[in-house]
N, C-alpha and C positions, 0 to 999 in steps of 0.2 A: 369595416370591423377591424379591431386591433389584432395583429398577428399573435397567436398563442405563444406564450413564453413558459419556461419551466423553472421550477425552483432550483436555486443554486445547489450544486452538488449532485444533480441527476446523472451526470456523466460517470461519476464514481459508482453510483448504483448500477449503471449499465455495465460497467466493467466487472461487477460482482454478480451479474445475472447468471443463473444456472443454464449452461448450454449442453448439459449431458444428453437431453433429448434430441438436440440438433445433431450432436455427434452420432448418436444411435441411429437416427433416421438416415443420415448421409451414408454411413458405412453399411447399414443393412441394405440400402438400395444398391450400393456398389458391389457388395459381395454376395448378396442374395442368401440362399439357404446355408451357405458356408459360414456366415457371420457368427452365429452362436459358438461354434467350435473355435473359430479364430479368436473371438473375444475371450473365451476361457483361457486359451493359450497365451494371449497377450497379458492377462492378469497374473500369470504365474511368475515366480522370480526369474529374472534374466540369467541365462547360463553364460559362462565364460570358459574359454579354452586357454590353455597355457601354450602360447606360440613361442617355440624355442628360439633363442638368440643365436643365429649362425655365426656371429662374430666371436662367440665364446669357444666353439669347437666344431670341427668337421671330421668326417671319417678319414682315417689314415690311408694314404695311397702311396707313400714313399717312406724312406727311412731317415730323412733329414731331421734336424733338431726341431725346426719349426712345425713340421707335421706331427712329430712326436708330442710337442707341447699342445697342439690342437687336439690330438687324440686324447691326451690326458684331460683337457678341459671338457671334451665331449663326454668322457666317462664321469666327470664331476657333475654334469647336467643329469646324467642317468642316475647317479647316486642321489642327487638332491630330489629328483622326481620320485624315486623309490621311497625316500624318507618322507615325502609329502603325500604319499599314497596316490600318485598320479599314474594313469595307465595310458598307453598309446591310443591316439584317436585317428589322425590322418597324417600321412607323409607322402610328399610328392618330390622325389629326387632330393637334390640339395636345395630346392627352392622353399620348401615348407615342411616343418615338422611340428606337429601339435600334440598335446596331451590333454587329458581331462581328469577330473577327480573320480576316485573310485566309486563303485555303485553303492557303497555303504555310507557315503557322505550325504547329509541333508542338503537339499537345494538352497535352503534359506541360510545356511551357515556362511559366515564371511570367508572371503578368499584371502589366504595369508600372503604377506608381501613376498615377492620373488627373492630367492637367496642370491647372494653375491658369489661370483666365481672367484676363488682365491687367486687364480693365476692372472686374470685380466682385470679384476675389480669391476666387472660388468654384471648386470643382472642376467640371470640365466634364462628367464622367460618373461613374457608380457601377457597379462590377463586381458583378453578381449573376446568379443563375440566372434565365433568362428566364421560367420558370414561376412565379417568385415575384411577378411583376407581376399574375398572375391574381387573387389575393385583393383587391388594390387596385381593379382594374377592377370586380369584383363588389360592392365596397362602394358604388360609385356616389356618392362624396362630392361635395357641392355647397357652394358659397359660403354661409356662414352656419351650416353644420352644426357642432354640438359633437361632436367625435370623440374616441374613446379607443382607443389602441393599448396593450393590457394587457400584452403581453410584447414590448417594442419593440426591444431590442438584437438585432443590432448597429446597426440604424437605417436599413437600405435601404428598407423599406416605409414607415417614418415619413417619410423624405424624399419619397417618391412621394406620400404623403398630403398633405404640406405643399404640394407643387406643385399638386395637384388642388384644395386648399382656398384657397390664397393666391396661387398663381402666375398668370401672364398668361392661361393657358388655363382658369382656374376657371369651372365651369358654375354658372349660377344655378339655384335650385330651381324646380320647376314653378310656374307662375303661377296654377294652378287652386286651390291651397291654400297661399297664401303664409304665413299665420300658422302652420299646422302644420309647414310645411317649415322655417320660421325657428327653431323650437325650442319647447319646452314653455311657456316664459314668454310668448313672443309669442302662442301659441295661447290661453293663458288670458286674456291681456289683450284679445284680439280677441273672445273669448266674452263677456266682461263689459262690453264697450262698449255704451252705451245706443243704442237706435234713435232716429232723428231723422225727424220728419214734415215734409214741405215742402208748403205749400199751393200749388195751381195757380192761377196768375194768370188773371183773366177778361179775354180780349182786348177785350171790348166796354166795359170799365170805363174811365172817363176817367183820363188821366194828368196828372201835375203835382203841385204842392205841395198837400198836404192831400186831394187827390181819392182817393188810395189809402186814407187813413184813413177817409174818409166811406163809401167802398164797403164797407170792412171792417165799419164800425159798422152799416150797413144789413143786411149779411148776418147779423151777430150778433143784431140785433133781430128779424129774421124767424125766427131759430131754425134756419136751414138750415146744415148743416155743409159746409164746403168739402171737395171731394175731395182726397185726399192721395196722394202717390207714395211708393214705397219710399225709404228713406234712401240718398242718394248714397254711393258708396264713399269712405271717408276717404282722404286723400292718404297714399300709402305712404312711410314713412321709408326712407332709404337702408339697404340690408341690410348688417348688420355682417359682418366677415370670418369670424366664428365662432371656434372654438378647437380646438386639437389638444393632447390630453394624452397624453404618452408615458411609460409606466411600465415600469420594469425592476427586479425584486426583487433581483437580484444587484448588489452595489455596484461591483464591478470592471467588469462589463459596462455598468453605468450610465455610468461615465466614458467608455467608448468611444462609447456612444450620444450623449452630450453633445458629444464631439469631432466626430462625424459630422454632427450637426445644425449645428454652428458652421461646418463646412467646406462645407456644401452649401446652406444656407438663409440668405438675407440678413437683416440685422438687423430690417428692417421686418416681415418675416414671423415671425422668432423672437420678436417681442413678443407673438404670439398662441399660442406654444407653451410648454407647461409640462412639465417632466420630474419624475417622481416615483420614489420608491424604496420601494414597498409590496409586500407579498404580495397579489397580485390577488384571490385567492379569499376572503381575510378582510377586506381593506379595503372592496372594493366589495360584499361581502356585508352590510356594516353601514352604509356611507355612500353618499351621492350616488345614491340610488335615483331612477329615472325622470329622469335628468339628461342623457342622451346620445342623439343621433340615430343614430350609427354606433359600433359597437364591433368592433374586430379582435382576435381571440384567436389569435395565431400561437403555439400552445401548445408548450411543451417536449415532446419525444417521445423515442423510443428511438434515433433517428438511425441507422436500419438500414444505409443506404448507407455512412455514415462508419465504422461498426463493421466492416462487411465489408471495406472498403478497408484499414483499419488492420490487420486480421487477415491480409490477403493480403500486405501489404508488410513488416510488422515482426514478426508473430507466427507466420509459417508456417502460416496458416490456423486457428490456435487462437483461440477466442473465450472469454474468461473469463466466468463468471457475473456478475461485477461490471459487465461491459460490456453484456451482453445475456442475458436469460433470459425465458421465457414468463411466469413469475411477476412479474418486474420490469416487463414490458409491461403486465400487468394493474394493477399499482400505479400506473404512469404514467397509464393510462386513467382511474383513479379521480381523480387530480389534475386531469386535463383536464376531467372532468365538473364538478368543483368550480369551475374557472375559468369554464366556460360558464354555470353556474347564477348565479354572481356577475355575469357580463356581462348576463344576461337581467334581473336585478334593476336594473342600472344603466341599461338602455334605457328610453326612453319608449315608449308604445304607438304602433305604426307604425314604430318604429325597426328597425334591421337589425343582426344579428350575423353576422359572417363568421368561421367557424372553420376553421383551417388547421393542417396539420402537414406534416412532411417524412418521415413514416413510410409504409411500404407495408403495415403490419399493419392488417387490417380492424378489430381490436378497439380501435384507437386512432383510427379514422376513422369509418366508418358506424355502428359499434356505439356509439360515444360519442354521436353525434347521436341515435340511436334511444333511448338511455337518457335523454337530455335531453328528448326529446319526451314520454316517459312521465312524467317529473317535471312538465313544464309542463302537460301535458294530463290530469293526475290519473289516469294509467293508461289513458287513452282511446285515441283513434285514433292509430296509428303506421304510416302508409302511406308509400309511396315519395313522393319529391318531386313535387308537383303532382298527387297522386292525389285522387280524389273524396272519400276518407275524411278526409284532412286539410283539404280545402277545406270540407267540410260541418261539421267540428268547429269551424273558425274562424268560419264564418258563423253557426253556431248558438250561439256564445258558450261552447262547452264546453271551450275550451282557451285557453292563453296564448301559443302559438307554433305556427308552421307553417313547413315547409321550402319554399323557393322553388326551382324547377328552375334549376340553375346555368347551363346553356347558354342558357336563355331570358333570364335576367338578363344574361348576357354579350351576347346579341344586342341587347337593348334598350339597353345602355350603348354598344355600338358604334354604334348608330343615332344616339345623341346626340352622341358625340364626333366622328364623321365628319361629321355635319351642321354641328357647330360649327367643325370644321376647314375645311370648304368655305366657310362664311360668312366666316371670318377671312381666307381666301386669295382672296376674291372669286370663288369658283367654281373655283379651280384644283384640281388633283388633290392630295388629302391622304390617300391610301389606303395600301395596303400596298406598301412599297418592294421587298419580296422577289419581286415578279413581278406580283401582282394589281393592276391599275389604275395601275401606275407609268408615268407619262407618257402615259396614255391617257384623260385627262379625269376627271370625277368617277367614283369607283369605285361599283359596285353594292354595296349593303349585304350581300347574301347572299354575294357573292364575297369581300368583306372578312372576313365571319364565317367562311366556309369556310377561307380562307387562314390566319386567326388560329388556328383550331382545329387545322389541319394543322401549322403551324409549331411550336406549343406541344405538340402531341401530346395534346390533351385527350380524355379518355374519361369517359363517364357512369357513375356508380355509383348505388346505391340511393337515397342521400340527397344526393349531391353530384357532384363530378367529381375526376378525378385525372390528373396528368401523369406518365408513366413514361418512363424514358430509352430503352427499347427501341423506342419509337414515334417520338418526336421528338428524342431526345437530351437533353432537359431533364427536370429533376425529380430525385427524386420530390417532388411537391407534391399534397397532398389539400386540397380546399376544399369547404365547404358554406355555404349562405346560409339563415339562420333569421330570420324576421320575428316580432316581438312583436305579437300580435294582441289581447291582453286584459290588464286590470289584474291584479295579483297580490293575492290575498285570503288571509285566514287559513286555515290548514289546517282542513278540515271544511266550508268554505264552497263556493262555486261558482266555477269558472273559475280555474285556476292553483293550486289548493290543493296539488297534488303538488309544484310548484316551491317553495312556501313551506316545505313539509315537508322538502324537500331542503335548503333554505337553513338551516333550524333544525338539521338533522343536521350540516351541514358547519361550522356555527359552534360546535358543542359541542367540547370538548377532544378532539383526535384521539387514538385509541388507539395504543398502542405497535405497532411493526411486528411482523410474525409472528416474525421471527428473534429480536427482543428478548424477546417474550413467551415463546418456547420456551426461550430462554437462562435467563430468570428461573425458569421451572418446573423446569428441570434443576438449577439451583443450589439451589433449595429441596429437590429430591429428594435431591441429594447431602448436604445438611445433615441431612435426616431419616435418610438411610441411615447417616451417621456416628454420629448419636445412637443409632440402633438397635443398631449394632455395639457401642457402648460399654456398653449395658445388656443385651446378649445376647438381643435380641428379633428377630434376623434369622432368617427361616424357612430 
């Protein structure tokens, strides 16, 4: 019997097929009784917060001219915020200051363009989802870090990273391991530095010209070795500002990224920022291995909230398969895994990958992290974040990655930024402006942490955390923190072989998509059928 063929153009019809029921079925099964409330929140207009540009101004802590100018710029932000009817939302030391529109503003009204600061000609704030600052906080960037933002456009997170790396509130790396914190090159140089022995002076030896040499000669003649002390610490060179690499594979979005950086970052900081236009999974799969202290993969995703909003407002609830489908989500998850594998290769040992999406689909969130762990740990332990299985695998050298508990990382970072904010303000309150600690002296860390989690609506997942709009009004944003714990070795070796095997797989020529392969098979079948009919061989 002749193989069934389809009319020309059936693939176009398949792409226009309504998949709204498929979306409803998947998320209803995933979220259970919570789905109706979450769906209602997702269909509401997306909220944005005004994230203040710390390059424009910081609180005054001295009387020099530069600080006076910064204080003047800070007051200009406050004046502009008051003119725009913005009210304080969340403030975490010098690391983050956000504002929101007043309660009388309609949620559907457009957000006005941020004003320019007359002193620096920079934008005063950046409109973005408040939950989008969570990945930057979890990265814990420090001055001197070499940082990569692999999918940087439109540029909001890149500007926040630049503020944390080069701004007035930039934190120094821990002093316990300065070489390792400063980067791989500094660590290697410190490891190769020769040890120096310093003889101990004899307090009873005479002093003066030649007396020291005579005492040394007598000690040498007697054959007794002088006691030595450990080498004194070498003087530390000034820590460099580090580097921020912002990559965007789409050329049009790259132009927007460059404009945002130019409008929000001063020239002195832009000198340490590089913008690239590469496909992240292929370029960093081959180049710049073990070169970065921090990597952010804000991966492209299915944008579920945007798809649902567009369908509700313009398509009467109809969602085409070209916009969203379960098969499409699976293909996106494969691409996200490739980006994470390349990011792990680009990290140095001890470096940190922060993986983030704006999807609510678990197969693009926790399941991608789980697949990454299986690759990095050669099919070994894949436990929840902070579990004993992952900790044991990392300690025993059986893997190249482990997941850090997102909320614990957030608590540690808040402890650093709030302490830094109190020191900069001379002990004044630098906590959360939305209620906790506002005007009540130095805020308690646990109170700041609890308020931050409450305002953002952060929830714990198996491998990370997620912000959903039915809790705090912000999001959706999913985030996971992965630390590179071992060197990558060849497949078949020990430690990280699964990761290298995954890298080899992603660097091979990618196969055609399923639709293209099926189309080729059917075209071949049509050709064989036509030939068979011509020769009378059809059954």
